[in-house]
N, C-alpha and C positions, 0 to 999 in steps of 0.2 A: 433579834426576832425575825427581821426581814430575811436574813440569810437562811434561817431555819425554814421559813415559809417557802422560799425559793427552792430549797432542797426538796422539801416535801412535794412541791409542785412538779418538779422534774421526775421524782419517783412516781407520782400519780400519772403523769403523761406516759411513763413507761409501762406501768402495770395495767393501765386501761387502754394501752395502745394496740396497734394491729396484731402483734403476736398473741396477746392475751385473748382478744376477740376471736382470732382464728383458732386458738387452742380450745376455747369453750365451744365454738361451733363444731370444730373438728371432733372433739370427744363426743358431742351429742350425735353427730352424724355417724361416727363409728359404732356407738351403742345402738342407734336406730337400725343400722344395717345388720349388726350382730343379732338383734332381736327380731329381724325380718319385719320391721315396721309394726310390730305388735302393738305398741302404745297408741298408734293412730287407728289401726284396724280393730282394736278391742276397746275402743272408747266407750261404746254403749255398755259393754260388760262392766267397765269401770264404774259407770254411773249406777248400775244395778248393785254392785258391791257397796258403793258409798251409801245408797239408800238403805240397804239391809244392815249396814254397820252402825245404825243409829243407836242400837242397844247392845249391851254386853251379852255375849254368848256364855252359856254355862261353863264350858270347858276352856274358855279363853283366858290368857294371862296378860297382864299389862295394867296400866294406870287408868286409861280413858278409852271409850269406844272408838273404833276406827273413824267414824264420822267426826267426832270431836277432835281427833288428832289432825284430820284434814282442815277443820275450821281453825284450829290453833295455828297451823302452818299458813293458812290463808290470811289469818288476822295479821300476820307479820308481813305478808307479801302484798296484799291489797292495801295500798296506802298512797302516799303522795306521788309515787311513781306512776300510778294510774291516772292521775289528774295533771300534776305539774310535769312529770317525766315525759308523757306522751306529747304534751304541748311543746315542750322544749325540743323534742326530736323532730316534730313537724316544722317548728320555727327554724331550726338549724339545718335540717336535711331535706325539707320539702315533703310533700305528700308521700313520696316514695319511701320515706323512712318507715311508714306504717307497714309496708310490704315486708321489709326486713325484720320488723318486730314479729310479724306473723311467722316468718321462716325460723326465727330464733326460738319461738314457742314450739313449733312442730318438732324440731330436733331436741328441744329442751324437755319435752315430755319423756323421752327415753332417758335423759339424764336424771330427771326427778324420780322416775320409776326405779332406776338402778340405785340411786342414793337410798331410797326407802327400803328396798330389798336388802341391801347390805346393812342398813341400820337395825332392822329387825333380826336379821341373821346373826349379827355379832354383838347384840346388846348384852348388857349385864344387869344384875340386881345389886344395888348398893347396900350399904349397911342399914339403911332405913327400910329396906324391902321394896324400894322404888326401881322401876325399870329405866335404865339410862342407856343412851346410845347416840350415834351420830358419827361424823367423820373421824373424830379422835379415837373412838372405840373400834370402828371397823378398820382403821389403820393399824392399831395396836394388836387387836385380836385376829384380824384377817391376814395382815402382812407379817406379823411376828414382832418380837421385841426389838429387833435391829432397826425397825422403822418407827419405833415409839417417838423418836424426836420429831418426826413429821406430824404426828398427832398433837404433840405439845405445841408446835408452831401454830397449828390451826386453832387450838384452844386459846392461845395467847392473843392471836389476831382477832378472833371472834369476840372474846370477852371484853376487849378494849373497844373494838369497832362498834359493838352494841350500844355503847354510851353515845355515840354520834348518830349513826344511821337509824338506830332504833329507839333513841330517847330524846336527846337535846334538840336534834334537828326536827323531829316530829312535834315536840312541844312548841318550838319556835314557829313552825308552820301553822299550828292551830292558833297560837296567840296572834299571829299576823292577820289571818283571815277573819278571826272574830273581832279584832279591833277595826279592820277595814269595813266590815259589813254591819257590825252591831255596836261599835264604839266601846267594846269591852277592853279595859286596860290589860297590858301583858301580864302584870303580876297577879291579877285576879284569875286569869286563865291558868297560870302556872300553879297557883295554890289549889284551884279546883281540880286540875288534873292530878296533882300530887295526892290529894285525898282519895279521889276515885280509884286511881291505880293502886294505892296502898291498901284499900279495902278489898280489892280483888286478889292482890298478891298474898294476903294473909292466908288464903285457902290453897295456895300452891297450884300445881298443874291441874288438879281436878276443878278448882274454881275458874281458872283461866279457860279450861276446856268448856265449861258450862257457859261462861259469858261469851266466849267466841262462837259457840254453836248457836247462841241466840242472836247476837249482834251481826255477825258476818253475813249469814244468809239474808237477813233483813236489809242491811245497808247495801249489799251488792244487788239484790233484786230491785230495790227502790231506785238505785242509781241507774240501772239498766232500763227499767220501765220508763223513767223520765227521759233518759237519753233517747229511747225509741220514739217517745212522743215528739221530741225535737226533730228527730229524723223524719217522722211522718209529716211534720210541718214543712220540712225541706225536701220532701220526697222527690220533687222534680230535679233536684241537684245531685241525687245519689248516683245515677249512671255516670255523670261527668266526674264525680268524686272518685268512683272506683277506677275509671279510666286514668285519672291522674295518678292514683296510687300505683297502678301497675306500670304506667308509662314512665313516670319519673323515677321508678326504681332502677331503670336501666338507661336513662338519659338525663342530661342536666336539666334542672328546673330554672327557667328564666326568672330574672328579678321582676317583681310586681308589687306595686304599692310600697308597703314598708318591709317587704321581704327582699332580702339582698341577693337571692338566687343561690343555688347549690349544685355542686357537681355530683355525679353518681357516687363517688367515694363518700361524700358527706351523708348521703341517704343511707348507705351501708353502715358507716361508722356510728352515726347517732341512732339509727334504727336498732342495730344490734346491741349497742351499749345500753340504751334506755330499756330495751326489751329484757336484757339480763338484770338490770337494776330493778325492774318491776317484778319479774317472776322468780328471780334468784336461782334459777336452774343452773347448777354447777358451783354455786357459792358454798354449798354444804350446810346451810342453815335449816332448811325444812326437815331433813332427816332426823334432826334432834327431836322434833315434835313427834314424828311418825314412830320413833323408837319406843314411845310410851303407849302405843296403841294396844288395845286388848285383842291380840290375835296371835295365833301360833304359826301362821303361814306368811312368810316374807313376800311372796308373790302377790297375794291378795292385797296386802297393804301397799305394795308398790303400785298396783293398778288403781288404788284409791288416790295415792299420792300424785300420780301423773295428772290427775284432774285439776290439781292446783294450778299448774302452768296453763292448761287449757282455759280454765275459768278466768284467771288473772289477765292473760294477754289476748287470747282469741275472742273472749267475750267483753270483758270490762274495758281493756285498752282500746279495742276496736270501736266501741261505742264512743269513747272520748275522741279518738282520732277522726272518725267520720262526722261527728257533730262539728268539730273544728273546721274540717275541710268543706262540708256542705254549707256551712254558715258563711263562708267566704272571708272570715275575719283572720285567717291564718296569714294574710298579707298585710295585716294592720300594723305590724311592728311590735305588738305585745308578745310576751312569751310566758312560759311557766303557768302557774295557777291563774294568773290574770287573763291569759289567753283563753283558757278553758271557761272561765267565768264569763268572759265577753261572748263566747260562742253560745253558751246556754242562755244568756240574757238576750241575745239576738233572736233566739227562737221562742223564748218565753219572757217577754218584757216585764220587768218589775217582779220577777219570780226566779228566773234562771240563776242569777248570781247567788241567791240565798241557798239554792239547791247545792251548788258547788261548795259553798262555805260550810254547810252542815255536813255534806258528804266527806269533805276533806277533814273536818274535825273528828268525825267518827272513825274514818279510816286511820287517821294518825293515832287516835286513842288505842285502837285495837293493835296497831303496830307496836306501840310501847309495851303492851301486855305480852305479845308474842315474843318480842326480842328480849324481854326480861327473862323469860324461860330459857331462851338460847344461851344468854349470858350466864345464868345460874348453872346450867349443865356444864358449861365450859370451865367455870371457876371451880366447880366440884371435881372435875377431872384433874385439875391442876393441884388443888389444895385439900380436897376432901369435903365432906358435908358440913364441917365446921365453918367453912367460908361462905356458906349460902346466905345466912342471916345478915352478916356484915355487908355482903355484896348487895343484898336486897335493900338495905337501909340506904346505902350510897346511891343506889339506883333511884329510889324515891326522892331523895334530896336533890338529885341532878335535874329533875323535871322542872321545878320553878326557875332554877338557874338557866337552863336552856331556853325557857320561855322569855327571859328578860335580857339576855346578853347578845352581843354580836357574835355570830357563829361562823364567820368566814373561815378562820383557821381550823376550828374544830371540825367543820364539815369537810375540809380538805384532808385532814388526817384520817377521819372516819371513812371517807370514800376510798382513800388509799388502802387502808387496812382491810376494807370490805373486799377489794379486789385481791389482796394478798391471801385472804381466806381461801380463794378458789384454787390456788396453786397446789397446796397439799391434797385438797379434795380431788382435783382432776387427775393427779398422779395416782391416787388410790383407786379411782374409778377405772382407770386404764389397767392397772395391775390386777385388780379384782374382777374385771369384766368376765373372765371364764366362770367365776362363781355365779354371777348373775345369769349368764347364759344357761348354765347347767340347771340352776334352780327353776328357771323359766321353762326349759324343755321338760323337766320332771313334772312340773305342775300341769302343763297342758297334755302331757302323755297320759296322766291320770284322768284328765277330763275327757280324753278321747278326741281332742281337737288339736290341730297344729297351732303353734304360737303366732302364726301369721294370719 
């Protein structure tokens, strides 16, 4: 077992190493330039489309309104990465890691836009009459049958990785935080999560979309508001914190307190890696949700989709990172969710740690819902609709298991497969980029405005 673990660790170091991070950033930068920075310049238009997409249009096709598609995607992305991931990035890379997370998000908006455009453009209707799509479909339908093997690889990696990154790891995180703060046994949390998730999954994507559209805005806004309250309390520290973020992004961070110091490369590496882990731009997961949107226009859904990266990283992750830095506890030696909890507790004594605990629990719960849908769509691509119910049953059973066992090896395998999902997706994005650029130009030509 130790030999297998060592082998997976080596693979993990390779797939999450510099080549992969450069590839993800490189593809995002290429798409940004090809789109003439449209995702950034048309951000306000994206928010307008999101707001108007709360209800189904009379002539639109699909499973759920565009707003619910975005919330389903956000339910899977806004999770432990926004709380524990940001804290780990700052702990290992210093305040400068937050800058590189921002940069990853800015180019990642073009990536997420392109993924959703292709997902809607090349989606299919399955034998149940449901709209299905994502990297496996735009690889097969966009690149042709000779590339079908690449789509199969993505579906295999994603359907297995989902049980780690989107299920057992999330359940374990919730169990840990609820036991620490409220004394709730792991098995109780596991059973409760199993029941709640099972009740939602019975209704399929429509139920997931409804729950996500209710919970995600509430939890995200609540977390941001309380985070802003902490920042208001620490307002005098904000200028220095911003200075540290930009300064240590390009120069080494000296050791201080329990912080061991970090070179510039550490800020880049952990900022980019945790940014990608949080917003999932390039991994190919979010377009699976956006393919179910009730829309006929791929570009409109792409503009809604790109907001996911902006909301996840530029807003939610920034709040976490700045709270940690302004509180001064980033040098305490704590890391992960414990560091974020300490930062909030520092600003709101006797209350802050409970805010983080509840936020983490809700974030993780919605992540389990979002990733269940991703896994189902991938397993359907591989084996047909007959495999959905068995997959769903195994998914629900895995939740209490994840809440009660040691997940060291499971986390390692899932994290590795999560990165391997990106490879087929990034190749497809590069090869299909002319389709994205053409559809985008056509849309804005009709609107009478340039895409820039």
